[in-house]
N, CA, C and O of each residue as an XYZ file, in Angstrom:
356
protein
N     -43.224    -21.062     -8.094
C     -44.255    -21.986     -8.492
C     -43.594    -23.329     -8.815
O     -42.538    -23.388     -9.445
N     -44.245    -24.395     -8.368
C     -43.776    -25.747     -8.685
C     -44.889    -26.493     -9.409
O     -46.068    -26.165     -9.276
N     -44.496    -27.490    -10.166
C     -45.465    -28.331    -10.865
C     -45.241    -29.761    -10.410
O     -44.114    -30.256    -10.425
N     -46.320    -30.423    -10.004
C     -46.214    -31.827     -9.594
C     -47.223    -32.642    -10.382
O     -48.111    -32.095    -11.036
N     -47.076    -33.941    -10.312
C     -48.001    -34.810    -11.028
C     -47.771    -34.819    -12.525
O     -48.716    -34.954    -13.302
N     -46.513    -34.674    -12.934
C     -46.198    -34.620    -14.353
C     -45.796    -35.981    -14.928
O     -45.630    -36.128    -16.139
N     -45.639    -36.979    -14.040
C     -45.269    -38.314    -14.498
C     -46.511    -39.064    -14.934
O     -47.531    -39.020    -14.247
N     -46.445    -39.739    -16.044
C     -47.570    -40.523    -16.522
C     -47.490    -41.975    -16.062
O     -48.473    -42.712    -16.138
N     -46.311    -42.384    -15.582
C     -46.112    -43.782    -15.203
C     -46.370    -44.059    -13.723
O     -46.405    -45.222    -13.320
N     -46.554    -43.014    -12.899
C     -46.846    -43.227    -11.474
C     -47.356    -41.938    -10.842
O     -47.169    -40.846    -11.377
N     -48.006    -42.093     -9.687
C     -48.511    -40.941     -8.951
C     -47.363    -40.176     -8.314
O     -46.349    -40.764     -7.935
N     -47.522    -38.880     -8.199
C     -46.599    -38.018     -7.472
C     -47.450    -37.233     -6.480
O     -47.924    -36.141     -6.794
N     -47.644    -37.781     -5.293
C     -48.527    -37.156     -4.329
C     -47.890    -35.987     -3.584
O     -48.573    -35.016     -3.258
N     -46.602    -36.070     -3.313
C     -45.942    -35.035     -2.535
C     -45.463    -33.878     -3.406
O     -44.987    -34.076     -4.524
N     -45.599    -32.672     -2.871
C     -45.074    -31.481     -3.550
C     -43.549    -31.508     -3.605
O     -42.939    -30.728     -4.336
N     -42.935    -32.398     -2.837
C     -41.478    -32.503     -2.793
C     -40.928    -33.521     -3.794
O     -39.727    -33.536     -4.059
N     -41.778    -34.355     -4.340
C     -41.332    -35.480     -5.161
C     -40.993    -35.056     -6.589
O     -41.876    -34.772     -7.398
N     -39.689    -35.021     -6.876
C     -39.174    -34.694     -8.211
C     -39.629    -33.321     -8.725
O     -39.845    -33.142     -9.923
N     -39.771    -32.358     -7.809
C     -40.218    -31.019     -8.207
C     -39.156    -29.943     -8.005
O     -39.249    -28.860     -8.582
N     -38.156    -30.235     -7.195
C     -37.170    -29.224     -6.849
C     -37.620    -28.316     -5.714
O     -36.896    -27.396     -5.333
N     -38.810    -28.564     -5.170
C     -39.368    -27.722     -4.116
C     -38.489    -27.730     -2.870
O     -38.201    -26.677     -2.302
N     -38.067    -28.912     -2.449
C     -37.208    -29.009     -1.264
C     -35.911    -28.245     -1.437
O     -35.471    -27.546     -0.524
N     -35.302    -28.372     -2.593
C     -34.055    -27.646     -2.865
C     -34.274    -26.146     -2.866
O     -33.432    -25.391     -2.379
N     -35.400    -25.710     -3.408
C     -35.706    -24.286     -3.428
C     -35.913    -23.741     -2.016
O     -35.481    -22.631     -1.703
N     -36.567    -24.517     -1.174
C     -36.767    -24.081      0.212
C     -35.442    -23.953      0.944
O     -35.240    -23.006      1.703
N     -34.536    -24.901      0.721
C     -33.197    -24.818      1.322
C     -32.478    -23.571      0.810
O     -31.901    -22.818      1.595
N     -32.513    -23.355     -0.493
C     -31.863    -22.193     -1.104
C     -32.401    -20.884     -0.517
O     -31.643    -19.949     -0.256
N     -33.713    -20.835     -0.315
C     -34.354    -19.627      0.218
C     -34.294    -19.544      1.748
O     -34.806    -18.595      2.341
N     -33.669    -20.539      2.381
C     -33.513    -20.595      3.832
C     -34.852    -20.610      4.577
O     -34.994    -20.015      5.645
N     -35.813    -21.297      3.993
C     -37.135    -21.435      4.613
C     -37.035    -22.474      5.729
O     -36.465    -23.548      5.540
N     -37.592    -22.144      6.885
C     -37.568    -23.060      8.025
C     -38.967    -23.523      8.425
O     -39.113    -24.571      9.054
N     -39.988    -22.757      8.070
C     -41.368    -23.104      8.444
C     -42.231    -23.142      7.197
O     -42.135    -22.278      6.325
N     -43.081    -24.169      7.129
C     -43.968    -24.342      5.990
C     -45.411    -24.403      6.485
O     -45.728    -25.168      7.395
N     -46.272    -23.602      5.887
C     -47.704    -23.644      6.153
C     -48.341    -24.461      5.034
O     -48.123    -24.182      3.855
N     -49.134    -25.475      5.408
C     -49.681    -26.395      4.417
C     -51.206    -26.415      4.438
O     -51.838    -26.260      5.483
N     -51.769    -26.608      3.263
C     -53.198    -26.780      3.075
C     -53.395    -27.401      1.709
O     -52.414    -27.669      1.016
N     -54.618    -27.637      1.304
C     -54.880    -28.144     -0.039
C     -55.692    -29.420     -0.028
O     -56.257    -29.818      0.991
N     -55.734    -30.052     -1.195
C     -56.496    -31.284     -1.392
C     -55.544    -32.384     -1.820
O     -54.601    -32.132     -2.570
N     -55.759    -33.493     -1.394
C     -56.648    -33.960     -0.342
C     -55.809    -34.237      0.891
O     -54.675    -34.705      0.796
N     -56.379    -33.945      2.045
C     -55.694    -34.106      3.330
C     -55.108    -35.502      3.482
O     -53.985    -35.648      3.965
N     -55.841    -36.519      3.081
C     -55.431    -37.904      3.289
C     -54.560    -38.468      2.167
O     -54.212    -39.649      2.191
N     -54.206    -37.645      1.196
C     -53.370    -38.132      0.096
C     -52.203    -37.159     -0.113
O     -51.131    -37.356      0.460
N     -52.393    -36.136     -0.909
C     -51.313    -35.225     -1.282
C     -50.822    -34.366     -0.121
O     -49.617    -34.172      0.041
N     -51.740    -33.855      0.681
C     -51.319    -33.041      1.825
C     -50.525    -33.901      2.798
O     -49.480    -33.475      3.289
N     -51.004    -35.093      3.078
C     -50.281    -36.003      3.962
C     -48.874    -36.268      3.439
O     -47.906    -36.143      4.190
N     -48.744    -36.626      2.181
C     -47.425    -36.924      1.602
C     -46.505    -35.710      1.660
O     -45.327    -35.841      1.993
N     -47.028    -34.542      1.343
C     -46.214    -33.322      1.345
C     -45.784    -32.934      2.756
O     -44.629    -32.568      2.978
N     -46.707    -33.015      3.706
C     -46.374    -32.675      5.097
C     -45.336    -33.640      5.647
O     -44.390    -33.215      6.311
N     -45.495    -34.909      5.386
C     -44.522    -35.885      5.893
C     -43.142    -35.653      5.273
O     -42.132    -35.744      5.971
N     -43.090    -35.358      3.987
C     -41.803    -35.051      3.350
C     -41.194    -33.785      3.930
O     -39.982    -33.720      4.137
N     -42.012    -32.787      4.193
C     -41.521    -31.537      4.784
C     -40.947    -31.794      6.175
O     -39.883    -31.277      6.517
N     -41.645    -32.585      6.967
C     -41.147    -32.914      8.304
C     -39.839    -33.694      8.219
O     -38.911    -33.427      8.982
N     -39.757    -34.652      7.301
C     -38.524    -35.427      7.135
C     -37.370    -34.556      6.651
O     -36.203    -34.897      6.842
N     -37.701    -33.433      6.026
C     -36.673    -32.497      5.570
C     -36.232    -31.546      6.679
O     -35.338    -30.723      6.485
N     -36.872    -31.670      7.845
C     -36.483    -30.833      8.975
C     -37.250    -29.520      9.089
O     -36.893    -28.663      9.897
N     -38.287    -29.359      8.297
C     -39.065    -28.124      8.357
C     -40.049    -28.150      9.519
O     -40.533    -29.209      9.918
N     -40.332    -26.986     10.045
C     -41.370    -26.789     11.045
C     -42.667    -26.624     10.265
O     -42.819    -25.646      9.533
N     -43.599    -27.550     10.404
C     -44.794    -27.565      9.562
C     -46.024    -27.175     10.378
O     -46.257    -27.681     11.475
N     -46.804    -26.253      9.801
C     -48.092    -25.834     10.344
C     -49.154    -26.211      9.319
O     -49.169    -25.677      8.210
N     -50.035    -27.121      9.685
C     -51.134    -27.522      8.814
C     -52.328    -26.619      9.106
O     -52.808    -26.576     10.239
N     -52.804    -25.907      8.109
C     -53.955    -25.027      8.262
C     -55.201    -25.888      8.068
O     -55.596    -26.177      6.939
N     -55.806    -26.289      9.165
C     -56.905    -27.266      9.126
C     -58.087    -26.786      8.289
O     -58.697    -27.574      7.567
N     -58.413    -25.503      8.383
C     -59.561    -24.985      7.629
C     -59.264    -24.827      6.139
O     -60.155    -24.476      5.365
N     -58.028    -25.081      5.734
C     -57.632    -24.926      4.332
C     -57.401    -26.266      3.646
O     -56.731    -26.329      2.615
N     -57.951    -27.337      4.212
C     -57.784    -28.651      3.598
C     -59.017    -29.510      3.858
O     -59.733    -29.322      4.842
N     -59.241    -30.438      2.970
C     -60.329    -31.416      3.094
C     -59.794    -32.774      2.661
O     -58.873    -32.869      1.850
N     -60.390    -33.816      3.217
C     -59.953    -35.164      2.861
C     -60.892    -35.771      1.818
O     -62.048    -35.371      1.685
N     -60.365    -36.737      1.093
C     -61.186    -37.480      0.138
C     -62.095    -38.446      0.884
O     -63.198    -38.755      0.434
N     -61.618    -38.916      2.025
C     -62.373    -39.866      2.848
C     -62.247    -39.412      4.302
O     -61.139    -39.187      4.788
N     -63.356    -39.280      4.981
C     -63.375    -38.738      6.351
C     -62.522    -39.546      7.326
O     -61.738    -38.967      8.079
N     -62.658    -40.853      7.328
C     -61.886    -41.686      8.259
C     -60.395    -41.652      7.932
O     -59.563    -41.529      8.831
N     -60.061    -41.761      6.662
C     -58.634    -41.669      6.274
C     -58.084    -40.295      6.601
O     -56.915    -40.169      6.965
N     -58.909    -39.262      6.479
C     -58.486    -37.915      6.833
C     -58.168    -37.793      8.311
O     -57.181    -37.162      8.686
N     -58.996    -38.391      9.149
C     -58.750    -38.380     10.588
C     -57.429    -39.080     10.908
O     -56.628    -38.577     11.697
N     -57.207    -40.240     10.294
C     -55.958    -40.975     10.530
C     -54.744    -40.213      9.997
O     -53.683    -40.219     10.623
N     -54.896    -39.562      8.850
C     -53.798    -38.771      8.280
C     -53.436    -37.614      9.212
O     -52.259    -37.329      9.429
N     -54.440    -36.962      9.752
C     -54.216    -35.856     10.681
C     -53.459    -36.350     11.917
O     -52.508    -35.707     12.360
N     -53.873    -37.470     12.463
C     -53.181    -38.054     13.617
C     -51.728    -38.374     13.282
O     -50.831    -38.118     14.085
N     -51.499    -38.930     12.106
C     -50.140    -39.290     11.686
C     -49.252    -38.055     11.565
O     -48.098    -38.069     11.994
N     -49.790    -36.995     10.985
C     -49.005    -35.766     10.831
C     -48.659    -35.149     12.179
O     -47.528    -34.718     12.401
N     -49.639    -35.110     13.076
C     -49.403    -34.546     14.413
C     -48.376    -35.391     15.167
O     -47.471    -34.849     15.801
N     -48.513    -36.701     15.100
C     -47.559    -37.596     15.767
C     -46.145    -37.386     15.229
O     -45.170    -37.507     15.970
N     -46.037    -37.071     13.930
C     -44.723    -36.859     13.308
C     -44.151    -35.482     13.614
O     -42.974    -35.227     13.360
N     -44.990    -34.584     14.165
C     -44.444    -33.280     14.567
C     -45.104    -32.064     13.955
O     -44.715    -30.937     14.262
N     -46.085    -32.258     13.105
C     -46.782    -31.109     12.509
C     -47.707    -30.485     13.550
O     -48.293    -31.193     14.369
N     -47.835    -29.179     13.518
C     -48.788    -28.463     14.355
C     -50.009    -28.135     13.511
O     -49.880    -27.744     12.351
N     -51.196    -28.294     14.089
C     -52.430    -27.999     13.381
C     -52.943    -26.650     13.875
O     -53.075    -26.424     15.078
N     -53.229    -25.759     12.927
C     -53.757    -24.431     13.254
C     -55.016    -24.181     12.435
O     -55.258    -24.848     11.429
N     -55.811    -23.219     12.874
C     -57.003    -22.827     12.110
C     -56.917    -21.387     11.685
O     -57.829    -20.881     11.032
């Protein structure tokens, strides 16, 4: 279990940001990450992009996420796919 969003002075959108999650995945030899959650266009986007930059094979579970804004969600989905994430249902 990881805890994010514990800083009061700034947002922490990514599950990788100052949580130790990335280090734990390396320690556990995880190579593929399945992602979902809220919101697709904010926290999910930040987490997926960080996971991809860390070299993980990312599968976004489309039916397991929703966006705060429909248009931003569409653009976020395009950005993740362009960066290498696979979208599954």
